[in-house]
ZADO-1210 file (C-alpha; in nm, 4 decimals, padded with zeros to 6 digits):
<atoms>
<atom x="-05.8484" y="-05.7904" z="05.5546" code="MET" pos="1"/>
<atom x="-06.0291" y="-05.8641" z="05.8977" code="ALA" pos="2"/>
<atom x="-05.9231" y="-06.1892" z="06.1066" code="THR" pos="3"/>
<atom x="-06.2819" y="-06.4312" z="06.2047" code="THR" pos="4"/>
<atom x="-06.1243" y="-06.2656" z="06.5694" code="LEU" pos="5"/>
<atom x="-06.1354" y="-05.9317" z="06.4331" code="GLU" pos="6"/>
<atom x="-06.4751" y="-06.0583" z="06.2504" code="LYS" pos="7"/>
<atom x="-06.5920" y="-06.1190" z="06.5793" code="VAL" pos="8"/>
<atom x="-06.5200" y="-05.8112" z="06.7342" code="ARG" pos="9"/>
<atom x="-06.6917" y="-05.6320" z="06.5668" code="ARG" pos="10"/>
<atom x="-06.9693" y="-05.7825" z="06.5812" code="LEU" pos="11"/>
<atom x="-07.0162" y="-05.7906" z="06.8956" code="GLU" pos="12"/>
<atom x="-06.9410" y="-05.4068" z="07.0066" code="GLN" pos="13"/>
<atom x="-07.1388" y="-05.3118" z="06.7553" code="TYR" pos="14"/>
<atom x="-07.4120" y="-05.6178" z="06.9259" code="LEU" pos="15"/>
<atom x="-07.3043" y="-05.3800" z="07.2296" code="ALA" pos="16"/>
<atom x="-07.4719" y="-05.0034" z="07.1667" code="ALA" pos="17"/>
<atom x="-07.7475" y="-05.1623" z="07.0013" code="GLU" pos="18"/>
<atom x="-07.8471" y="-05.3373" z="07.2896" code="LYS" pos="19"/>
<atom x="-08.2025" y="-05.2740" z="07.1198" code="SER" pos="20"/>
<atom x="-08.2193" y="-05.4667" z="06.8694" code="LEU" pos="21"/>
<atom x="-08.3606" y="-05.7910" z="06.8519" code="THR" pos="22"/>
<atom x="-08.2353" y="-05.9545" z="06.5219" code="ASP" pos="23"/>
<atom x="-08.3919" y="-06.2134" z="06.4662" code="SER" pos="24"/>
<atom x="-08.1781" y="-06.3411" z="06.0990" code="VAL" pos="25"/>
<atom x="-07.8606" y="-06.2544" z="06.2473" code="LEU" pos="26"/>
<atom x="-07.9367" y="-06.5380" z="06.6037" code="ASP" pos="27"/>
<atom x="-08.0428" y="-06.7981" z="06.3391" code="THR" pos="28"/>
<atom x="-07.7164" y="-06.7362" z="06.1802" code="THR" pos="29"/>
<atom x="-07.4698" y="-06.6852" z="06.4594" code="LEU" pos="30"/>
<atom x="-07.6851" y="-07.0610" z="06.5991" code="ASP" pos="31"/>
<atom x="-07.6367" y="-07.2638" z="06.3591" code="LYS" pos="32"/>
<atom x="-07.2483" y="-07.1035" z="06.3631" code="LEU" pos="33"/>
<atom x="-07.2555" y="-07.2587" z="06.6712" code="LEU" pos="34"/>
<atom x="-07.4262" y="-07.5417" z="06.5684" code="ALA" pos="35"/>
<atom x="-07.2183" y="-07.5684" z="06.2484" code="ARG" pos="36"/>
<atom x="-06.8539" y="-07.5759" z="06.4419" code="GLU" pos="37"/>
<atom x="-07.0200" y="-07.8426" z="06.6820" code="ARG" pos="38"/>
<atom x="-07.1176" y="-08.0646" z="06.4226" code="THR" pos="39"/>
<atom x="-06.6795" y="-08.0923" z="06.3155" code="ARG" pos="40"/>
<atom x="-06.6041" y="-08.0992" z="06.6598" code="ILE" pos="41"/>
<atom x="-06.8088" y="-08.3872" z="06.7232" code="LEU" pos="42"/>
<atom x="-06.6936" y="-08.5705" z="06.4345" code="GLU" pos="43"/>
<atom x="-06.3409" y="-08.5002" z="06.4644" code="LEU" pos="44"/>
<atom x="-06.4181" y="-08.6574" z="06.8041" code="LYS" pos="45"/>
<atom x="-06.5546" y="-08.9686" z="06.6554" code="ALA" pos="46"/>
<atom x="-06.2243" y="-08.9671" z="06.4325" code="ARG" pos="47"/>
<atom x="-05.9824" y="-08.9856" z="06.7354" code="LEU" pos="48"/>
<atom x="-06.2066" y="-09.2157" z="06.9825" code="GLU" pos="49"/>
<atom x="-06.1037" y="-09.3886" z="06.7149" code="SER" pos="50"/>
<atom x="-05.7508" y="-09.3532" z="06.6509" code="GLN" pos="51"/>
<atom x="-05.7644" y="-09.4085" z="06.9996" code="CYS" pos="52"/>
<atom x="-05.9832" y="-09.7968" z="06.9919" code="GLN" pos="53"/>
<atom x="-05.7235" y="-09.9174" z="06.7154" code="THR" pos="54"/>
<atom x="-05.4647" y="-09.8855" z="06.9758" code="PHE" pos="55"/>
<atom x="-05.6214" y="-09.9883" z="07.2728" code="GLU" pos="56"/>
<atom x="-05.6928" y="-10.2681" z="07.1530" code="THR" pos="57"/>
<atom x="-05.3398" y="-10.2901" z="07.0051" code="THR" pos="58"/>
<atom x="-05.2053" y="-10.2557" z="07.2967" code="TYR" pos="59"/>
<atom x="-05.4080" y="-10.4145" z="07.5506" code="GLY" pos="60"/>
<atom x="-05.5573" y="-10.1186" z="07.7805" code="GLN" pos="61"/>
<atom x="-05.7531" y="-09.8648" z="07.8070" code="THR" pos="62"/>
<atom x="-05.5842" y="-09.4809" z="07.6686" code="SER" pos="63"/>
<atom x="-05.6697" y="-09.3268" z="07.9543" code="ALA" pos="64"/>
<atom x="-05.3950" y="-09.5932" z="08.1896" code="ASN" pos="65"/>
<atom x="-05.1836" y="-09.5580" z="07.9322" code="PHE" pos="66"/>
<atom x="-05.1435" y="-09.1915" z="07.9462" code="TYR" pos="67"/>
<atom x="-05.1404" y="-09.1407" z="08.3265" code="ASP" pos="68"/>
<atom x="-04.8428" y="-09.4074" z="08.2529" code="ARG" pos="69"/>
<atom x="-04.7334" y="-09.2320" z="07.8891" code="TYR" pos="70"/>
<atom x="-04.7052" y="-08.9421" z="08.1396" code="GLN" pos="71"/>
<atom x="-04.5284" y="-09.0293" z="08.4107" code="ASN" pos="72"/>
<atom x="-04.2528" y="-09.1895" z="08.1953" code="GLY" pos="73"/>
<atom x="-04.2919" y="-09.5433" z="08.2890" code="GLU" pos="74"/>
<atom x="-04.3135" y="-09.6085" z="07.8818" code="LEU" pos="75"/>
<atom x="-04.0939" y="-09.5659" z="07.6282" code="GLY" pos="76"/>
<atom x="-04.1182" y="-09.3030" z="07.3161" code="ASP" pos="77"/>
<atom x="-04.2111" y="-09.5361" z="06.9807" code="GLU" pos="78"/>
<atom x="-04.4080" y="-09.3677" z="06.7648" code="MET" pos="79"/>
<atom x="-04.7264" y="-09.4876" z="06.8466" code="ASP" pos="80"/>
<atom x="-04.6866" y="-09.3548" z="07.2788" code="TYR" pos="81"/>
<atom x="-04.6353" y="-08.9940" z="07.0362" code="ILE" pos="82"/>
<atom x="-04.8892" y="-09.1008" z="06.8575" code="GLU" pos="83"/>
<atom x="-05.1932" y="-09.2178" z="07.0720" code="TRP" pos="84"/>
<atom x="-05.0627" y="-08.9218" z="07.3437" code="SER" pos="85"/>
<atom x="-05.1450" y="-08.7076" z="07.1123" code="ALA" pos="86"/>
<atom x="-05.4144" y="-08.8258" z="07.0151" code="THR" pos="87"/>
<atom x="-05.5138" y="-08.7899" z="07.3664" code="ILE" pos="88"/>
<atom x="-05.4064" y="-08.4644" z="07.4270" code="ASP" pos="89"/>
<atom x="-05.6462" y="-08.4168" z="07.0751" code="MET" pos="90"/>
<atom x="-05.9437" y="-08.5354" z="07.2062" code="LEU" pos="91"/>
<atom x="-05.8725" y="-08.3836" z="07.5721" code="ASN" pos="92"/>
<atom x="-05.8563" y="-07.9851" z="07.3527" code="ASN" pos="93"/>
<atom x="-06.1619" y="-08.0725" z="07.1837" code="LEU" pos="94"/>
<atom x="-06.3777" y="-08.1052" z="07.4594" code="ASP" pos="95"/>
<atom x="-06.2840" y="-07.8232" z="07.6244" code="GLN" pos="96"/>
<atom x="-06.3969" y="-07.6606" z="07.2782" code="LYS" pos="97"/>
<atom x="-06.7130" y="-07.8402" z="07.2996" code="LEU" pos="98"/>
<atom x="-06.7367" y="-07.6454" z="07.6419" code="ALA" pos="99"/>
<atom x="-06.7095" y="-07.3382" z="07.5872" code="LEU" pos="100"/>
<atom x="-06.9800" y="-07.3984" z="07.2797" code="LEU" pos="101"/>
<atom x="-07.2231" y="-07.5154" z="07.5310" code="GLU" pos="102"/>
<atom x="-07.2056" y="-07.2379" z="07.7407" code="SER" pos="103"/>
</atoms>
């Protein structure tokens, strides 16, 4: 069974071969898929931002300040710090994915 990426590549090849192809159903479907993925990412981003806000309240500092200090080795390796750092990394990754979807 083909992976999603293989299917997308196959579709890309098909569309490239059929340059004059204009299919409103295909366009609408792709738009809906991109919008669905964008919505999914935004929902996950909101949950992760909420987690960061909880950490910020608990530790009395912004996530940006924490992340700089954590990356510079100024803080320990407490489980909360590891989780907070991972949450920030996930948020950054989601921002990159959103940029790709919106380009």
